[in-house]
mmCIF file of the protein (N, C-alpha, C, O) and its ligand, coordinates in Angstrom:
data_MODEL
# 
_entry.id   MODEL 
# 
loop_
_entity.id 
_entity.type 
_entity.pdbx_number_of_molecules 
1 polymer     1 
2 non-polymer 1 
# 
_entity_poly.entity_id                      1 
_entity_poly.type                           'polypeptide(L)' 
_entity_poly.nstd_linkage                   no 
_entity_poly.nstd_monomer                   no 
_entity_poly.pdbx_seq_one_letter_code       
;(UNK)(UNK)(UNK)(UNK)(UNK)(UNK)(UNK)(UNK)(UNK)(UNK)(UNK)(UNK)(UNK)(UNK)(UNK)(UNK)
(UNK)(UNK)(UNK)(UNK)(UNK)(UNK)(UNK)(UNK)(UNK)(UNK)(UNK)(UNK)(UNK)(UNK)(UNK)(UNK)
(UNK)(UNK)(UNK)(UNK)(UNK)(UNK)(UNK)(UNK)(UNK)(UNK)(UNK)(UNK)(UNK)(UNK)(UNK)(UNK)
(UNK)(UNK)(UNK)
;
_entity_poly.pdbx_seq_one_letter_code_can   XXXXXXXXXXXXXXXXXXXXXXXXXXXXXXXXXXXXXXXXXXXXXXXXXXX 
_entity_poly.pdbx_strand_id                 A 
# 
loop_
_entity_poly_seq.entity_id 
_entity_poly_seq.num 
_entity_poly_seq.mon_id 
_entity_poly_seq.hetero 
1 1  UNK n 
1 2  UNK n 
1 3  UNK n 
1 4  UNK n 
1 5  UNK n 
1 6  UNK n 
1 7  UNK n 
1 8  UNK n 
1 9  UNK n 
1 10 UNK n 
1 11 UNK n 
1 12 UNK n 
1 13 UNK n 
1 14 UNK n 
1 15 UNK n 
1 16 UNK n 
1 17 UNK n 
1 18 UNK n 
1 19 UNK n 
1 20 UNK n 
1 21 UNK n 
1 22 UNK n 
1 23 UNK n 
1 24 UNK n 
1 25 UNK n 
1 26 UNK n 
1 27 UNK n 
1 28 UNK n 
1 29 UNK n 
1 30 UNK n 
1 31 UNK n 
1 32 UNK n 
1 33 UNK n 
1 34 UNK n 
1 35 UNK n 
1 36 UNK n 
1 37 UNK n 
1 38 UNK n 
1 39 UNK n 
1 40 UNK n 
1 41 UNK n 
1 42 UNK n 
1 43 UNK n 
1 44 UNK n 
1 45 UNK n 
1 46 UNK n 
1 47 UNK n 
1 48 UNK n 
1 49 UNK n 
1 50 UNK n 
1 51 UNK n 
# 
loop_
_struct_asym.id 
_struct_asym.entity_id 
A 1 
B 2 
# 
loop_
_chem_comp.id 
_chem_comp.type 
_chem_comp.mon_nstd_flag 
CU  non-polymer         . 
UNK 'L-peptide linking' . 
# 
_pdbx_entity_nonpoly.entity_id   2 
_pdbx_entity_nonpoly.name        ? 
_pdbx_entity_nonpoly.comp_id     CU 
# 
_pdbx_nonpoly_scheme.asym_id         B 
_pdbx_nonpoly_scheme.entity_id       2 
_pdbx_nonpoly_scheme.mon_id          CU 
_pdbx_nonpoly_scheme.ndb_seq_num     1 
_pdbx_nonpoly_scheme.pdb_seq_num     101 
_pdbx_nonpoly_scheme.auth_seq_num    101 
_pdbx_nonpoly_scheme.pdb_mon_id      CU 
_pdbx_nonpoly_scheme.auth_mon_id     CU 
_pdbx_nonpoly_scheme.pdb_strand_id   A 
_pdbx_nonpoly_scheme.pdb_ins_code    . 
# 
loop_
_atom_site.group_PDB 
_atom_site.id 
_atom_site.type_symbol 
_atom_site.label_atom_id 
_atom_site.label_alt_id 
_atom_site.label_comp_id 
_atom_site.label_asym_id 
_atom_site.label_entity_id 
_atom_site.label_seq_id 
_atom_site.pdbx_PDB_ins_code 
_atom_site.Cartn_x 
_atom_site.Cartn_y 
_atom_site.Cartn_z 
_atom_site.occupancy 
_atom_site.B_iso_or_equiv 
_atom_site.pdbx_formal_charge 
_atom_site.auth_seq_id 
_atom_site.auth_comp_id 
_atom_site.auth_asym_id 
_atom_site.auth_atom_id 
_atom_site.pdbx_PDB_model_num 
ATOM   1   N  N  . UNK A 1 1  ? 64.849 -34.079 -146.392 1.00 0.00 ? 1   UNK A N  1 
ATOM   2   C  CA . UNK A 1 1  ? 63.480 -33.717 -146.731 1.00 0.00 ? 1   UNK A CA 1 
ATOM   3   C  C  . UNK A 1 1  ? 62.977 -32.665 -145.754 1.00 0.00 ? 1   UNK A C  1 
ATOM   4   O  O  . UNK A 1 1  ? 63.233 -32.721 -144.551 1.00 0.00 ? 1   UNK A O  1 
ATOM   5   N  N  . UNK A 1 2  ? 62.243 -31.690 -146.323 1.00 0.00 ? 2   UNK A N  1 
ATOM   6   C  CA . UNK A 1 2  ? 61.710 -30.614 -145.483 1.00 0.00 ? 2   UNK A CA 1 
ATOM   7   C  C  . UNK A 1 2  ? 60.656 -31.160 -144.531 1.00 0.00 ? 2   UNK A C  1 
ATOM   8   O  O  . UNK A 1 2  ? 59.990 -32.143 -144.853 1.00 0.00 ? 2   UNK A O  1 
ATOM   9   N  N  . UNK A 1 3  ? 60.492 -30.540 -143.360 1.00 0.00 ? 3   UNK A N  1 
ATOM   10  C  CA . UNK A 1 3  ? 59.350 -30.899 -142.518 1.00 0.00 ? 3   UNK A CA 1 
ATOM   11  C  C  . UNK A 1 3  ? 58.065 -30.554 -143.252 1.00 0.00 ? 3   UNK A C  1 
ATOM   12  O  O  . UNK A 1 3  ? 58.020 -29.562 -143.980 1.00 0.00 ? 3   UNK A O  1 
ATOM   13  N  N  . UNK A 1 4  ? 57.035 -31.340 -143.076 1.00 0.00 ? 4   UNK A N  1 
ATOM   14  C  CA . UNK A 1 4  ? 55.785 -31.114 -143.797 1.00 0.00 ? 4   UNK A CA 1 
ATOM   15  C  C  . UNK A 1 4  ? 54.997 -29.986 -143.160 1.00 0.00 ? 4   UNK A C  1 
ATOM   16  O  O  . UNK A 1 4  ? 54.710 -30.041 -141.964 1.00 0.00 ? 4   UNK A O  1 
ATOM   17  N  N  . UNK A 1 5  ? 54.635 -28.953 -143.931 1.00 0.00 ? 5   UNK A N  1 
ATOM   18  C  CA . UNK A 1 5  ? 53.802 -27.878 -143.418 1.00 0.00 ? 5   UNK A CA 1 
ATOM   19  C  C  . UNK A 1 5  ? 52.342 -28.308 -143.425 1.00 0.00 ? 5   UNK A C  1 
ATOM   20  O  O  . UNK A 1 5  ? 51.982 -29.277 -144.094 1.00 0.00 ? 5   UNK A O  1 
ATOM   21  N  N  . UNK A 1 6  ? 51.505 -27.597 -142.688 1.00 0.00 ? 6   UNK A N  1 
ATOM   22  C  CA . UNK A 1 6  ? 50.077 -27.840 -142.818 1.00 0.00 ? 6   UNK A CA 1 
ATOM   23  C  C  . UNK A 1 6  ? 49.641 -27.328 -144.188 1.00 0.00 ? 6   UNK A C  1 
ATOM   24  O  O  . UNK A 1 6  ? 50.099 -26.276 -144.636 1.00 0.00 ? 6   UNK A O  1 
ATOM   25  N  N  . UNK A 1 7  ? 48.762 -28.067 -144.849 1.00 0.00 ? 7   UNK A N  1 
ATOM   26  C  CA . UNK A 1 7  ? 48.350 -27.704 -146.201 1.00 0.00 ? 7   UNK A CA 1 
ATOM   27  C  C  . UNK A 1 7  ? 47.090 -28.461 -146.553 1.00 0.00 ? 7   UNK A C  1 
ATOM   28  O  O  . UNK A 1 7  ? 46.750 -29.464 -145.926 1.00 0.00 ? 7   UNK A O  1 
ATOM   29  N  N  . UNK A 1 8  ? 46.401 -27.960 -147.572 1.00 0.00 ? 8   UNK A N  1 
ATOM   30  C  CA . UNK A 1 8  ? 45.285 -28.715 -148.124 1.00 0.00 ? 8   UNK A CA 1 
ATOM   31  C  C  . UNK A 1 8  ? 45.819 -29.915 -148.881 1.00 0.00 ? 8   UNK A C  1 
ATOM   32  O  O  . UNK A 1 8  ? 45.266 -31.012 -148.800 1.00 0.00 ? 8   UNK A O  1 
ATOM   33  N  N  . UNK A 1 9  ? 46.904 -29.697 -149.621 1.00 0.00 ? 9   UNK A N  1 
ATOM   34  C  CA . UNK A 1 9  ? 47.469 -30.809 -150.377 1.00 0.00 ? 9   UNK A CA 1 
ATOM   35  C  C  . UNK A 1 9  ? 48.627 -30.388 -151.239 1.00 0.00 ? 9   UNK A C  1 
ATOM   36  O  O  . UNK A 1 9  ? 48.977 -29.212 -151.335 1.00 0.00 ? 9   UNK A O  1 
ATOM   37  N  N  . UNK A 1 10 ? 49.215 -31.400 -151.871 1.00 0.00 ? 10  UNK A N  1 
ATOM   38  C  CA . UNK A 1 10 ? 50.321 -31.214 -152.806 1.00 0.00 ? 10  UNK A CA 1 
ATOM   39  C  C  . UNK A 1 10 ? 49.851 -31.703 -154.168 1.00 0.00 ? 10  UNK A C  1 
ATOM   40  O  O  . UNK A 1 10 ? 49.051 -32.634 -154.259 1.00 0.00 ? 10  UNK A O  1 
ATOM   41  N  N  . UNK A 1 11 ? 50.355 -31.069 -155.231 1.00 0.00 ? 11  UNK A N  1 
ATOM   42  C  CA . UNK A 1 11 ? 49.953 -31.470 -156.573 1.00 0.00 ? 11  UNK A CA 1 
ATOM   43  C  C  . UNK A 1 11 ? 51.098 -31.260 -157.545 1.00 0.00 ? 11  UNK A C  1 
ATOM   44  O  O  . UNK A 1 11 ? 51.938 -30.377 -157.372 1.00 0.00 ? 11  UNK A O  1 
ATOM   45  N  N  . UNK A 1 12 ? 51.106 -32.099 -158.574 1.00 0.00 ? 12  UNK A N  1 
ATOM   46  C  CA . UNK A 1 12 ? 52.038 -31.932 -159.691 1.00 0.00 ? 12  UNK A CA 1 
ATOM   47  C  C  . UNK A 1 12 ? 51.192 -31.893 -160.971 1.00 0.00 ? 12  UNK A C  1 
ATOM   48  O  O  . UNK A 1 12 ? 50.768 -32.934 -161.474 1.00 0.00 ? 12  UNK A O  1 
ATOM   49  N  N  . UNK A 1 13 ? 50.951 -30.678 -161.493 1.00 0.00 ? 13  UNK A N  1 
ATOM   50  C  CA . UNK A 1 13 ? 50.137 -30.582 -162.696 1.00 0.00 ? 13  UNK A CA 1 
ATOM   51  C  C  . UNK A 1 13 ? 50.848 -31.163 -163.911 1.00 0.00 ? 13  UNK A C  1 
ATOM   52  O  O  . UNK A 1 13 ? 52.068 -31.055 -164.039 1.00 0.00 ? 13  UNK A O  1 
ATOM   53  N  N  . UNK A 1 14 ? 50.085 -31.772 -164.790 1.00 0.00 ? 14  UNK A N  1 
ATOM   54  C  CA . UNK A 1 14 ? 50.575 -32.082 -166.122 1.00 0.00 ? 14  UNK A CA 1 
ATOM   55  C  C  . UNK A 1 14 ? 51.244 -33.417 -166.322 1.00 0.00 ? 14  UNK A C  1 
ATOM   56  O  O  . UNK A 1 14 ? 51.687 -33.704 -167.434 1.00 0.00 ? 14  UNK A O  1 
ATOM   57  N  N  . UNK A 1 15 ? 51.340 -34.254 -165.294 1.00 0.00 ? 15  UNK A N  1 
ATOM   58  C  CA . UNK A 1 15 ? 51.976 -35.561 -165.417 1.00 0.00 ? 15  UNK A CA 1 
ATOM   59  C  C  . UNK A 1 15 ? 53.315 -35.494 -166.163 1.00 0.00 ? 15  UNK A C  1 
ATOM   60  O  O  . UNK A 1 15 ? 53.461 -36.141 -167.201 1.00 0.00 ? 15  UNK A O  1 
ATOM   61  N  N  . UNK A 1 16 ? 54.296 -34.730 -165.663 1.00 0.00 ? 16  UNK A N  1 
ATOM   62  C  CA . UNK A 1 16 ? 55.579 -34.619 -166.370 1.00 0.00 ? 16  UNK A CA 1 
ATOM   63  C  C  . UNK A 1 16 ? 56.339 -35.955 -166.405 1.00 0.00 ? 16  UNK A C  1 
ATOM   64  O  O  . UNK A 1 16 ? 56.284 -36.748 -165.465 1.00 0.00 ? 16  UNK A O  1 
ATOM   65  N  N  . UNK A 1 17 ? 57.041 -36.173 -167.512 1.00 0.00 ? 17  UNK A N  1 
ATOM   66  C  CA . UNK A 1 17 ? 57.871 -37.381 -167.624 1.00 0.00 ? 17  UNK A CA 1 
ATOM   67  C  C  . UNK A 1 17 ? 58.885 -37.418 -166.496 1.00 0.00 ? 17  UNK A C  1 
ATOM   68  O  O  . UNK A 1 17 ? 59.527 -36.411 -166.197 1.00 0.00 ? 17  UNK A O  1 
ATOM   69  N  N  . UNK A 1 18 ? 59.030 -38.572 -165.874 1.00 0.00 ? 18  UNK A N  1 
ATOM   70  C  CA . UNK A 1 18 ? 59.999 -38.771 -164.802 1.00 0.00 ? 18  UNK A CA 1 
ATOM   71  C  C  . UNK A 1 18 ? 59.383 -38.634 -163.424 1.00 0.00 ? 18  UNK A C  1 
ATOM   72  O  O  . UNK A 1 18 ? 60.013 -38.988 -162.428 1.00 0.00 ? 18  UNK A O  1 
ATOM   73  N  N  . UNK A 1 19 ? 58.140 -38.119 -163.348 1.00 0.00 ? 19  UNK A N  1 
ATOM   74  C  CA . UNK A 1 19 ? 57.478 -38.028 -162.041 1.00 0.00 ? 19  UNK A CA 1 
ATOM   75  C  C  . UNK A 1 19 ? 56.900 -39.400 -161.676 1.00 0.00 ? 19  UNK A C  1 
ATOM   76  O  O  . UNK A 1 19 ? 56.763 -40.256 -162.550 1.00 0.00 ? 19  UNK A O  1 
ATOM   77  N  N  . UNK A 1 20 ? 56.562 -39.622 -160.410 1.00 0.00 ? 20  UNK A N  1 
ATOM   78  C  CA . UNK A 1 20 ? 56.056 -40.932 -159.997 1.00 0.00 ? 20  UNK A CA 1 
ATOM   79  C  C  . UNK A 1 20 ? 54.850 -41.369 -160.835 1.00 0.00 ? 20  UNK A C  1 
ATOM   80  O  O  . UNK A 1 20 ? 53.863 -40.645 -160.963 1.00 0.00 ? 20  UNK A O  1 
ATOM   81  N  N  . UNK A 1 21 ? 54.962 -42.557 -161.393 1.00 0.00 ? 21  UNK A N  1 
ATOM   82  C  CA . UNK A 1 21 ? 53.923 -43.092 -162.256 1.00 0.00 ? 21  UNK A CA 1 
ATOM   83  C  C  . UNK A 1 21 ? 54.098 -42.732 -163.720 1.00 0.00 ? 21  UNK A C  1 
ATOM   84  O  O  . UNK A 1 21 ? 53.428 -43.279 -164.596 1.00 0.00 ? 21  UNK A O  1 
ATOM   85  N  N  . UNK A 1 22 ? 55.014 -41.800 -163.971 1.00 0.00 ? 22  UNK A N  1 
ATOM   86  C  CA . UNK A 1 22 ? 55.312 -41.387 -165.357 1.00 0.00 ? 22  UNK A CA 1 
ATOM   87  C  C  . UNK A 1 22 ? 56.785 -41.665 -165.629 1.00 0.00 ? 22  UNK A C  1 
ATOM   88  O  O  . UNK A 1 22 ? 57.450 -40.916 -166.343 1.00 0.00 ? 22  UNK A O  1 
ATOM   89  N  N  . UNK A 1 23 ? 57.277 -42.740 -165.056 1.00 0.00 ? 23  UNK A N  1 
ATOM   90  C  CA . UNK A 1 23 ? 58.702 -43.057 -165.141 1.00 0.00 ? 23  UNK A CA 1 
ATOM   91  C  C  . UNK A 1 23 ? 58.878 -44.506 -165.608 1.00 0.00 ? 23  UNK A C  1 
ATOM   92  O  O  . UNK A 1 23 ? 57.913 -45.258 -165.742 1.00 0.00 ? 23  UNK A O  1 
ATOM   93  N  N  . UNK A 1 24 ? 60.106 -44.859 -165.844 1.00 0.00 ? 24  UNK A N  1 
ATOM   94  C  CA . UNK A 1 24 ? 60.415 -46.232 -166.202 1.00 0.00 ? 24  UNK A CA 1 
ATOM   95  C  C  . UNK A 1 24 ? 60.583 -46.438 -167.696 1.00 0.00 ? 24  UNK A C  1 
ATOM   96  O  O  . UNK A 1 24 ? 60.490 -45.495 -168.483 1.00 0.00 ? 24  UNK A O  1 
ATOM   97  N  N  . UNK A 1 25 ? 60.833 -47.685 -168.075 1.00 0.00 ? 25  UNK A N  1 
ATOM   98  C  CA . UNK A 1 25 ? 61.179 -48.004 -169.463 1.00 0.00 ? 25  UNK A CA 1 
ATOM   99  C  C  . UNK A 1 25 ? 60.107 -47.593 -170.475 1.00 0.00 ? 25  UNK A C  1 
ATOM   100 O  O  . UNK A 1 25 ? 60.433 -47.203 -171.596 1.00 0.00 ? 25  UNK A O  1 
ATOM   101 N  N  . UNK A 1 26 ? 58.841 -47.677 -170.088 1.00 0.00 ? 26  UNK A N  1 
ATOM   102 C  CA . UNK A 1 26 ? 57.793 -47.336 -171.047 1.00 0.00 ? 26  UNK A CA 1 
ATOM   103 C  C  . UNK A 1 26 ? 57.873 -45.870 -171.469 1.00 0.00 ? 26  UNK A C  1 
ATOM   104 O  O  . UNK A 1 26 ? 57.369 -45.500 -172.529 1.00 0.00 ? 26  UNK A O  1 
ATOM   105 N  N  . UNK A 1 27 ? 58.504 -45.035 -170.643 1.00 0.00 ? 27  UNK A N  1 
ATOM   106 C  CA . UNK A 1 27 ? 58.698 -43.625 -170.978 1.00 0.00 ? 27  UNK A CA 1 
ATOM   107 C  C  . UNK A 1 27 ? 60.098 -43.364 -171.535 1.00 0.00 ? 27  UNK A C  1 
ATOM   108 O  O  . UNK A 1 27 ? 60.498 -42.211 -171.698 1.00 0.00 ? 27  UNK A O  1 
ATOM   109 N  N  . UNK A 1 28 ? 60.834 -44.427 -171.823 1.00 0.00 ? 28  UNK A N  1 
ATOM   110 C  CA . UNK A 1 28 ? 62.158 -44.274 -172.428 1.00 0.00 ? 28  UNK A CA 1 
ATOM   111 C  C  . UNK A 1 28 ? 63.152 -43.586 -171.514 1.00 0.00 ? 28  UNK A C  1 
ATOM   112 O  O  . UNK A 1 28 ? 64.156 -43.047 -171.982 1.00 0.00 ? 28  UNK A O  1 
ATOM   113 N  N  . UNK A 1 29 ? 62.885 -43.597 -170.208 1.00 0.00 ? 29  UNK A N  1 
ATOM   114 C  CA . UNK A 1 29 ? 63.789 -42.945 -169.261 1.00 0.00 ? 29  UNK A CA 1 
ATOM   115 C  C  . UNK A 1 29 ? 63.769 -41.424 -169.349 1.00 0.00 ? 29  UNK A C  1 
ATOM   116 O  O  . UNK A 1 29 ? 64.629 -40.765 -168.765 1.00 0.00 ? 29  UNK A O  1 
ATOM   117 N  N  . UNK A 1 30 ? 62.812 -40.858 -170.064 1.00 0.00 ? 30  UNK A N  1 
ATOM   118 C  CA . UNK A 1 30 ? 62.756 -39.391 -170.194 1.00 0.00 ? 30  UNK A CA 1 
ATOM   119 C  C  . UNK A 1 30 ? 62.453 -38.756 -168.842 1.00 0.00 ? 30  UNK A C  1 
ATOM   120 O  O  . UNK A 1 30 ? 61.704 -39.297 -168.029 1.00 0.00 ? 30  UNK A O  1 
ATOM   121 N  N  . UNK A 1 31 ? 63.058 -37.597 -168.631 1.00 0.00 ? 31  UNK A N  1 
ATOM   122 C  CA . UNK A 1 31 ? 62.832 -36.839 -167.399 1.00 0.00 ? 31  UNK A CA 1 
ATOM   123 C  C  . UNK A 1 31 ? 62.664 -35.366 -167.752 1.00 0.00 ? 31  UNK A C  1 
ATOM   124 O  O  . UNK A 1 31 ? 63.434 -34.813 -168.538 1.00 0.00 ? 31  UNK A O  1 
ATOM   125 N  N  . UNK A 1 32 ? 61.666 -34.747 -167.173 1.00 0.00 ? 32  UNK A N  1 
ATOM   126 C  CA . UNK A 1 32 ? 61.500 -33.300 -167.300 1.00 0.00 ? 32  UNK A CA 1 
ATOM   127 C  C  . UNK A 1 32 ? 61.664 -32.709 -165.907 1.00 0.00 ? 32  UNK A C  1 
ATOM   128 O  O  . UNK A 1 32 ? 61.497 -33.402 -164.903 1.00 0.00 ? 32  UNK A O  1 
ATOM   129 N  N  . UNK A 1 33 ? 61.995 -31.416 -165.856 1.00 0.00 ? 33  UNK A N  1 
ATOM   130 C  CA . UNK A 1 33 ? 61.997 -30.771 -164.545 1.00 0.00 ? 33  UNK A CA 1 
ATOM   131 C  C  . UNK A 1 33 ? 60.545 -30.451 -164.195 1.00 0.00 ? 33  UNK A C  1 
ATOM   132 O  O  . UNK A 1 33 ? 59.746 -30.136 -165.078 1.00 0.00 ? 33  UNK A O  1 
ATOM   133 N  N  . UNK A 1 34 ? 60.206 -30.531 -162.915 1.00 0.00 ? 34  UNK A N  1 
ATOM   134 C  CA . UNK A 1 34 ? 58.837 -30.189 -162.512 1.00 0.00 ? 34  UNK A CA 1 
ATOM   135 C  C  . UNK A 1 34 ? 58.816 -29.722 -161.069 1.00 0.00 ? 34  UNK A C  1 
ATOM   136 O  O  . UNK A 1 34 ? 59.722 -30.009 -160.286 1.00 0.00 ? 34  UNK A O  1 
ATOM   137 N  N  . UNK A 1 35 ? 57.762 -28.996 -160.738 1.00 0.00 ? 35  UNK A N  1 
ATOM   138 C  CA . UNK A 1 35 ? 57.564 -28.485 -159.380 1.00 0.00 ? 35  UNK A CA 1 
ATOM   139 C  C  . UNK A 1 35 ? 56.407 -29.228 -158.710 1.00 0.00 ? 35  UNK A C  1 
ATOM   140 O  O  . UNK A 1 35 ? 55.414 -29.570 -159.352 1.00 0.00 ? 35  UNK A O  1 
ATOM   141 N  N  . UNK A 1 36 ? 56.556 -29.465 -157.432 1.00 0.00 ? 36  UNK A N  1 
ATOM   142 C  CA . UNK A 1 36 ? 55.460 -29.950 -156.588 1.00 0.00 ? 36  UNK A CA 1 
ATOM   143 C  C  . UNK A 1 36 ? 54.860 -28.721 -155.905 1.00 0.00 ? 36  UNK A C  1 
ATOM   144 O  O  . UNK A 1 36 ? 55.559 -27.994 -155.198 1.00 0.00 ? 36  UNK A O  1 
ATOM   145 N  N  . UNK A 1 37 ? 53.581 -28.496 -156.116 1.00 0.00 ? 37  UNK A N  1 
ATOM   146 C  CA . UNK A 1 37 ? 52.909 -27.293 -155.601 1.00 0.00 ? 37  UNK A CA 1 
ATOM   147 C  C  . UNK A 1 37 ? 52.149 -27.598 -154.315 1.00 0.00 ? 37  UNK A C  1 
ATOM   148 O  O  . UNK A 1 37 ? 51.533 -28.654 -154.172 1.00 0.00 ? 37  UNK A O  1 
ATOM   149 N  N  . UNK A 1 38 ? 52.206 -26.666 -153.401 1.00 0.00 ? 38  UNK A N  1 
ATOM   150 C  CA . UNK A 1 38 ? 51.518 -26.777 -152.116 1.00 0.00 ? 38  UNK A CA 1 
ATOM   151 C  C  . UNK A 1 38 ? 50.397 -25.742 -152.055 1.00 0.00 ? 38  UNK A C  1 
ATOM   152 O  O  . UNK A 1 38 ? 50.612 -24.558 -152.315 1.00 0.00 ? 38  UNK A O  1 
ATOM   153 N  N  . UNK A 1 39 ? 49.226 -26.199 -151.716 1.00 0.00 ? 39  UNK A N  1 
ATOM   154 C  CA . UNK A 1 39 ? 48.061 -25.317 -151.636 1.00 0.00 ? 39  UNK A CA 1 
ATOM   155 C  C  . UNK A 1 39 ? 47.689 -25.115 -150.167 1.00 0.00 ? 39  UNK A C  1 
ATOM   156 O  O  . UNK A 1 39 ? 47.499 -26.070 -149.413 1.00 0.00 ? 39  UNK A O  1 
ATOM   157 N  N  . UNK A 1 40 ? 47.593 -23.850 -149.793 1.00 0.00 ? 40  UNK A N  1 
ATOM   158 C  CA . UNK A 1 40 ? 47.286 -23.539 -148.395 1.00 0.00 ? 40  UNK A CA 1 
ATOM   159 C  C  . UNK A 1 40 ? 46.692 -22.142 -148.306 1.00 0.00 ? 40  UNK A C  1 
ATOM   160 O  O  . UNK A 1 40 ? 47.195 -21.214 -148.939 1.00 0.00 ? 40  UNK A O  1 
ATOM   161 N  N  . UNK A 1 41 ? 45.647 -21.984 -147.541 1.00 0.00 ? 41  UNK A N  1 
ATOM   162 C  CA . UNK A 1 41 ? 45.047 -20.670 -147.280 1.00 0.00 ? 41  UNK A CA 1 
ATOM   163 C  C  . UNK A 1 41 ? 44.784 -19.878 -148.556 1.00 0.00 ? 41  UNK A C  1 
ATOM   164 O  O  . UNK A 1 41 ? 45.009 -18.668 -148.596 1.00 0.00 ? 41  UNK A O  1 
ATOM   165 N  N  . UNK A 1 42 ? 44.309 -20.558 -149.600 1.00 0.00 ? 42  UNK A N  1 
ATOM   166 C  CA . UNK A 1 42 ? 43.935 -19.864 -150.818 1.00 0.00 ? 42  UNK A CA 1 
ATOM   167 C  C  . UNK A 1 42 ? 45.085 -19.464 -151.711 1.00 0.00 ? 42  UNK A C  1 
ATOM   168 O  O  . UNK A 1 42 ? 44.881 -18.768 -152.705 1.00 0.00 ? 42  UNK A O  1 
ATOM   169 N  N  . UNK A 1 43 ? 46.288 -19.887 -151.378 1.00 0.00 ? 43  UNK A N  1 
ATOM   170 C  CA . UNK A 1 43 ? 47.409 -19.567 -152.259 1.00 0.00 ? 43  UNK A CA 1 
ATOM   171 C  C  . UNK A 1 43 ? 48.201 -20.829 -152.575 1.00 0.00 ? 43  UNK A C  1 
ATOM   172 O  O  . UNK A 1 43 ? 48.050 -21.859 -151.919 1.00 0.00 ? 43  UNK A O  1 
ATOM   173 N  N  . UNK A 1 44 ? 49.033 -20.726 -153.576 1.00 0.00 ? 44  UNK A N  1 
ATOM   174 C  CA . UNK A 1 44 ? 49.837 -21.864 -154.028 1.00 0.00 ? 44  UNK A CA 1 
ATOM   175 C  C  . UNK A 1 44 ? 51.300 -21.465 -154.006 1.00 0.00 ? 44  UNK A C  1 
ATOM   176 O  O  . UNK A 1 44 ? 51.658 -20.365 -154.426 1.00 0.00 ? 44  UNK A O  1 
ATOM   177 N  N  . UNK A 1 45 ? 52.143 -22.360 -153.514 1.00 0.00 ? 45  UNK A N  1 
ATOM   178 C  CA . UNK A 1 45 ? 53.584 -22.104 -153.474 1.00 0.00 ? 45  UNK A CA 1 
ATOM   179 C  C  . UNK A 1 45 ? 54.309 -23.357 -153.950 1.00 0.00 ? 45  UNK A C  1 
ATOM   180 O  O  . UNK A 1 45 ? 53.764 -24.460 -153.905 1.00 0.00 ? 45  UNK A O  1 
ATOM   181 N  N  . UNK A 1 46 ? 55.526 -23.173 -154.398 1.00 0.00 ? 46  UNK A N  1 
ATOM   182 C  CA . UNK A 1 46 ? 56.346 -24.320 -154.793 1.00 0.00 ? 46  UNK A CA 1 
ATOM   183 C  C  . UNK A 1 46 ? 56.894 -24.973 -153.534 1.00 0.00 ? 46  UNK A C  1 
ATOM   184 O  O  . UNK A 1 46 ? 57.594 -24.336 -152.746 1.00 0.00 ? 46  UNK A O  1 
ATOM   185 N  N  . UNK A 1 47 ? 56.569 -26.255 -153.350 1.00 0.00 ? 47  UNK A N  1 
ATOM   186 C  CA . UNK A 1 47 ? 57.041 -27.012 -152.198 1.00 0.00 ? 47  UNK A CA 1 
ATOM   187 C  C  . UNK A 1 47 ? 58.379 -27.670 -152.497 1.00 0.00 ? 47  UNK A C  1 
ATOM   188 O  O  . UNK A 1 47 ? 59.261 -27.705 -151.639 1.00 0.00 ? 47  UNK A O  1 
ATOM   189 N  N  . UNK A 1 48 ? 58.535 -28.191 -153.708 1.00 0.00 ? 48  UNK A N  1 
ATOM   190 C  CA . UNK A 1 48 ? 59.793 -28.852 -154.095 1.00 0.00 ? 48  UNK A CA 1 
ATOM   191 C  C  . UNK A 1 48 ? 59.944 -28.773 -155.605 1.00 0.00 ? 48  UNK A C  1 
ATOM   192 O  O  . UNK A 1 48 ? 58.958 -28.755 -156.342 1.00 0.00 ? 48  UNK A O  1 
ATOM   193 N  N  . UNK A 1 49 ? 61.183 -28.725 -156.051 1.00 0.00 ? 49  UNK A N  1 
ATOM   194 C  CA . UNK A 1 49 ? 61.490 -28.743 -157.480 1.00 0.00 ? 49  UNK A CA 1 
ATOM   195 C  C  . UNK A 1 49 ? 62.359 -29.945 -157.773 1.00 0.00 ? 49  UNK A C  1 
ATOM   196 O  O  . UNK A 1 49 ? 63.262 -30.274 -157.005 1.00 0.00 ? 49  UNK A O  1 
ATOM   197 N  N  . UNK A 1 50 ? 62.082 -30.599 -158.889 1.00 0.00 ? 50  UNK A N  1 
ATOM   198 C  CA . UNK A 1 50 ? 62.858 -31.779 -159.296 1.00 0.00 ? 50  UNK A CA 1 
ATOM   199 C  C  . UNK A 1 50 ? 63.413 -31.523 -160.689 1.00 0.00 ? 50  UNK A C  1 
ATOM   200 O  O  . UNK A 1 50 ? 62.680 -31.169 -161.612 1.00 0.00 ? 50  UNK A O  1 
ATOM   201 N  N  . UNK A 1 51 ? 64.706 -31.705 -160.821 1.00 0.00 ? 51  UNK A N  1 
ATOM   202 C  CA . UNK A 1 51 ? 65.364 -31.451 -162.116 1.00 0.00 ? 51  UNK A CA 1 
ATOM   203 C  C  . UNK A 1 51 ? 65.501 -32.745 -162.905 1.00 0.00 ? 51  UNK A C  1 
ATOM   204 O  O  . UNK A 1 51 ? 66.028 -32.736 -164.017 1.00 0.00 ? 51  UNK A O  1 
HETATM 205 CU CU . CU  B 2 .  ? 50.655 -39.943 -166.258 1.00 0.00 2 101 CU  A CU 1 
# 
């Protein structure tokens, strides 16, 4: 895991299937790829990608 940078926060827009809280049997085990976005100093960057 990467060291944590200073940031306002992390976000995952859109509640993609397979992300935390959108996983498990009720979702039929479906998984989508998604990015975790990091917001800092007025800009947004991809912090992590999950396939
Ligand atoms: Cu959700």
